[in-house]
C-alpha positions as CSV (number, residue, x, y, z in Angstrom):
1,M,-33.0,112.1,-8.0
2,V,-30.2,112.9,-5.6
3,L,-28.8,110.2,-3.3
4,G,-26.7,112.0,-0.6
5,K,-26.7,115.5,0.7
6,G,-28.2,118.5,-1.1
7,L,-26.9,121.6,-2.7
8,Y,-23.7,123.0,-1.2
9,I,-20.8,125.3,-2.1
10,K,-17.5,123.8,-3.1
11,K,-14.6,126.1,-2.2
12,Y,-11.2,126.6,-3.8
13,Q,-8.2,128.9,-3.5
14,V,-6.2,129.3,-6.6
15,Y,-2.7,130.9,-6.5
16,S,-0.8,132.6,-9.2
17,P,2.3,135.0,-9.2
18,K,0.7,136.5,-12.4
19,L,-2.4,137.8,-10.5
20,P,-2.5,141.6,-10.2
21,L,-2.1,142.5,-6.5
22,S,-5.4,144.3,-6.5
23,F,-7.1,140.9,-7.3
24,D,-5.5,139.1,-4.3
25,G,-8.6,137.8,-2.5
26,F,-10.9,138.3,-5.4
27,R,-13.9,135.9,-5.0
28,F,-16.4,134.7,-7.5
29,I,-19.2,132.2,-7.7
30,F,-19.1,129.8,-10.6
31,I,-22.5,128.2,-11.6
32,S,-22.7,125.4,-14.2
33,D,-25.3,122.9,-15.4
34,L,-28.3,124.1,-13.5
35,H,-30.6,122.9,-16.3
36,G,-33.6,124.9,-15.0
37,K,-33.4,123.3,-11.5
38,K,-35.0,125.3,-8.7
39,Y,-33.9,125.3,-5.1
40,G,-36.8,126.7,-3.2
41,K,-39.4,129.1,-4.5
42,N,-37.8,131.5,-7.0
43,N,-34.5,129.7,-6.3
44,Q,-34.3,131.5,-3.0
45,K,-32.2,128.8,-1.3
46,L,-29.6,129.1,-4.1
47,L,-29.6,132.9,-3.9
48,E,-29.2,133.0,-0.2
49,M,-26.1,130.7,-0.4
50,I,-24.6,133.0,-3.0
51,Y,-25.3,136.2,-0.9
52,K,-23.7,134.6,2.2
53,A,-20.6,133.8,0.1
54,K,-20.1,137.5,-0.6
55,P,-18.6,137.1,-4.1
56,D,-17.2,140.0,-6.2
57,C,-18.9,138.7,-9.3
58,I,-20.8,135.7,-10.8
59,L,-19.4,133.5,-13.6
60,I,-21.8,131.1,-15.4
61,G,-20.3,128.3,-17.3
62,G,-23.2,127.2,-19.4
63,D,-26.1,124.7,-19.5
64,M,-28.4,126.9,-17.4
65,V,-31.2,125.7,-19.7
66,V,-32.3,122.5,-21.5
67,G,-31.9,122.9,-25.3
68,G,-33.0,120.9,-28.3
69,I,-35.4,121.1,-31.2
70,S,-38.7,119.1,-31.2
71,R,-40.6,118.5,-34.4
72,R,-43.5,117.2,-32.4
73,C,-44.2,120.6,-30.9
74,K,-45.8,123.5,-32.7
75,E,-43.2,126.0,-31.6
76,G,-40.3,123.7,-32.5
77,Y,-39.2,123.2,-29.0
78,R,-40.4,121.4,-25.9
79,P,-42.2,123.3,-23.1
80,L,-39.4,122.3,-20.8
81,S,-36.9,124.3,-22.8
82,K,-39.0,127.4,-22.4
83,E,-39.5,126.8,-18.7
84,T,-35.7,126.5,-18.2
85,V,-35.0,129.7,-20.1
86,N,-37.5,131.5,-17.9
87,T,-36.0,130.0,-14.7
88,S,-32.5,131.0,-15.8
89,I,-33.6,134.6,-16.6
90,D,-35.4,135.0,-13.3
91,L,-32.3,133.8,-11.4
92,I,-29.9,136.0,-13.4
93,A,-32.2,139.0,-13.0
94,E,-31.8,138.7,-9.2
95,L,-28.0,138.2,-9.5
96,T,-27.5,141.2,-11.8
97,S,-29.2,143.4,-9.2
98,K,-26.1,142.8,-7.0
99,Y,-23.3,141.6,-9.1
100,T,-21.6,141.7,-12.5
101,V,-22.7,138.5,-14.2
102,I,-20.5,136.9,-17.0
103,H,-22.1,134.1,-18.9
104,A,-20.4,131.6,-21.3
105,L,-22.2,128.9,-23.4
106,G,-22.7,125.2,-22.8
107,N,-23.9,122.7,-25.3
108,H,-27.5,123.3,-24.3
109,E,-27.4,127.0,-25.0
110,E,-25.7,126.2,-28.3
111,K,-28.6,123.9,-29.3
112,L,-31.5,126.0,-28.1
113,H,-34.2,126.5,-30.8
114,P,-33.2,129.7,-32.7
115,A,-36.3,131.6,-31.5
116,L,-35.6,130.7,-27.8
117,W,-31.9,131.5,-28.2
118,D,-32.8,135.0,-29.6
119,E,-35.2,135.5,-26.7
120,Y,-32.6,134.4,-24.2
121,K,-29.9,136.6,-25.6
122,S,-32.2,139.6,-25.8
123,K,-33.2,139.2,-22.1
124,L,-29.6,138.8,-21.0
125,K,-28.7,141.9,-22.9
126,E,-31.5,143.8,-21.1
127,L,-30.0,142.6,-17.8
128,N,-26.5,143.8,-18.8
129,V,-25.1,140.3,-18.6
130,K,-21.7,139.9,-20.3
131,L,-22.5,137.1,-22.7
132,L,-19.2,135.5,-24.0
133,D,-19.8,133.6,-27.2
134,N,-16.1,133.2,-28.2
135,E,-15.5,136.6,-26.7
136,K,-13.5,138.3,-23.9
137,F,-14.5,140.5,-21.0
138,S,-11.8,142.4,-19.0
139,F,-12.7,142.8,-15.4
140,H,-11.1,146.0,-14.0
141,R,-10.2,147.0,-10.5
142,E,-8.2,149.8,-8.9
143,N,-5.1,151.2,-10.6
144,D,-6.3,150.0,-14.0
145,D,-5.5,146.4,-13.0
146,Y,-7.5,143.8,-14.8
147,I,-7.9,140.1,-15.6
148,D,-9.3,138.7,-18.8
149,I,-12.2,136.3,-18.8
150,Y,-13.0,134.4,-22.0
151,G,-15.9,132.3,-23.0
152,L,-15.2,129.5,-25.5
153,S,-18.2,128.1,-27.5
154,L,-17.1,124.6,-28.5
155,G,-19.7,123.8,-31.1
156,E,-21.8,120.7,-31.5
157,E,-19.0,118.7,-33.0
158,N,-17.1,118.8,-29.7
159,Y,-19.9,117.3,-27.7
160,P,-20.2,113.8,-29.3
161,K,-21.8,110.7,-27.7
162,F,-20.2,107.2,-27.9
163,R,-17.1,108.5,-29.5
164,R,-14.1,110.8,-28.8
165,S,-13.4,114.1,-30.5
166,K,-10.3,116.3,-30.6
167,L,-10.0,120.1,-30.2
168,S,-6.9,121.6,-31.7
169,L,-5.0,124.7,-30.5
170,D,-5.6,126.2,-33.9
171,S,-9.3,125.9,-33.4
172,V,-9.2,127.7,-30.1
173,E,-7.0,130.4,-31.4
174,E,-9.3,130.8,-34.4
175,K,-12.2,131.5,-32.0
176,L,-10.4,133.4,-29.3
177,G,-7.2,134.7,-30.7
178,A,-3.8,134.2,-29.0
179,K,-3.8,134.6,-25.2
180,G,-2.2,137.7,-23.8
181,D,0.4,137.9,-21.0
182,N,-2.1,138.9,-18.3
183,Y,-3.9,136.6,-15.9
184,T,-6.7,134.8,-17.9
185,I,-9.7,132.8,-16.9
186,L,-11.2,130.6,-19.6
187,M,-14.7,129.3,-19.3
188,A,-14.9,126.2,-21.6
189,H,-17.9,124.0,-20.9
190,S,-16.3,120.6,-21.5
191,P,-13.2,119.7,-19.5
192,L,-12.3,116.9,-21.9
193,Y,-10.0,119.2,-23.8
194,F,-7.9,120.5,-20.9
195,E,-4.7,119.6,-22.7
196,T,-5.6,122.1,-25.4
197,Y,-6.7,124.8,-23.0
198,S,-3.3,124.4,-21.2
199,K,-1.5,124.7,-24.5
200,W,-3.5,128.0,-25.1
201,K,-2.0,128.9,-21.7
202,A,-5.2,129.6,-19.8
203,D,-4.2,130.3,-16.3
204,L,-7.5,129.0,-14.9
205,T,-10.1,127.0,-16.9
206,L,-13.6,126.7,-15.5
207,S,-15.6,123.7,-16.8
208,G,-18.6,121.5,-16.0
209,H,-20.7,119.4,-18.4
210,L,-20.0,116.0,-16.9
211,H,-22.3,116.4,-13.9
212,G,-19.6,115.0,-11.6
213,G,-19.8,111.6,-13.5
214,I,-23.4,111.0,-12.2
215,M,-22.1,108.6,-9.5
216,R,-18.9,109.3,-7.6
217,L,-16.8,106.6,-6.0
218,P,-14.0,107.0,-3.4
219,L,-10.5,107.1,-4.9
220,V,-12.1,106.8,-8.4
221,G,-14.2,109.9,-9.0
222,G,-17.0,110.1,-11.5
223,V,-18.4,106.9,-13.1
224,I,-19.9,108.0,-16.5
225,G,-20.1,111.2,-18.5
226,P,-22.8,112.5,-20.9
227,D,-20.8,111.0,-23.8
228,F,-21.4,107.6,-22.1
229,F,-17.7,106.9,-21.6
230,I,-17.0,105.4,-18.2
231,F,-14.6,106.9,-15.6
232,P,-13.9,110.3,-17.3
233,K,-10.5,111.8,-16.5
234,Y,-11.8,115.2,-15.5
235,S,-15.2,114.5,-13.8
236,G,-15.0,117.1,-11.0
237,G,-12.5,118.9,-8.9
238,F,-9.1,120.6,-9.3
239,Y,-6.5,119.7,-12.0
240,S,-3.1,121.1,-13.0
241,E,-1.3,120.5,-16.3
242,N,1.7,122.4,-17.8
243,G,1.4,125.3,-15.5
244,S,-2.4,125.7,-16.2
245,N,-5.1,125.0,-13.6
246,M,-8.7,123.8,-14.1
247,I,-11.7,123.6,-11.9
248,V,-14.5,121.3,-13.0
249,S,-17.8,121.8,-11.3
250,C,-20.0,118.8,-10.6
251,G,-22.9,121.0,-11.5
252,A,-26.1,122.1,-9.8
253,G,-28.7,120.1,-11.9
254,T,-29.2,117.0,-13.9
255,H,-30.0,116.1,-17.5
256,T,-30.0,113.0,-19.7
257,I,-29.3,110.8,-16.7
258,N,-31.5,112.4,-14.0
259,L,-29.6,110.8,-11.1
260,R,-26.8,111.9,-8.7
261,V,-25.3,109.2,-6.4
262,F,-22.8,110.3,-3.7
263,N,-22.5,113.4,-6.0
264,P,-24.3,116.3,-4.4
265,P,-25.2,119.3,-6.6
266,E,-22.8,122.1,-6.2
267,I,-22.0,125.7,-7.0
268,T,-18.4,126.8,-6.7
269,L,-16.7,129.6,-4.8
270,V,-13.2,130.5,-6.0
271,E,-10.8,132.8,-4.3
272,L,-7.9,134.1,-6.3
273,K,-4.6,134.6,-4.4
274,F,-1.3,136.2,-5.3
275,G,1.5,133.7,-4.8
276,E,3.3,130.6,-5.9
277,K,1.1,127.9,-4.5
278,L,-0.1,125.8,-7.4
279,H,-3.0,123.8,-6.1
280,G,-6.5,124.3,-4.8
281,N,-8.0,123.2,-1.5
């Protein structure tokens, strides 16, 4: 249930003097936490919004599906999981016909039943999706300029409920290696470890996971996260810390708490700009 307006595009401009000049004005759509939601038949409304935005590529931050293992079901997973995998593949198939699609993992991809996960990976590979499971993709433009895009898979231990967990810099470097000197985008599904991402020196982190805090209040932000802690620090929006920036999408779907109050579903349009300005808009 959504109380408030429907799906919209949240727009940001992000500035950096490290950005290669050929990437000045580079635009991408960031999709997170769709959870199998459909906007119109075959997600046509969502696709039309993306086409009108005219992005250069598509970044997917995880939780496109609903994961989990069910001992009650013969296959070992709920029919809902299979349905969301099919919905995600159908959407991504349309997107790959027009754009480069780069896909990182959320906690729901990480906890898909192994058979479904193998099916999902196989179909993404057929579609030439760049699947980043603790991996890097270098996006090239003219004059051999490029930016690096990483996908960090956090692991089940970093998605606890009713308790806090910590993510060390050593753990990130063990998975991704040390960051290079060039401009780097990090897709890391949970924003709760932004301090660590900034220590790794990600120039721009893209996160989701918290669904905007379910309900959003003026001057407060999100009310509760999927870990059931109230008033999460990074529930949605633009944040800066130690020279590192982070955008947290409020997500396009729901799960666990199937409610959004004053918290419309969103996809995100990011435009990278060469320069010294250090905040989004």
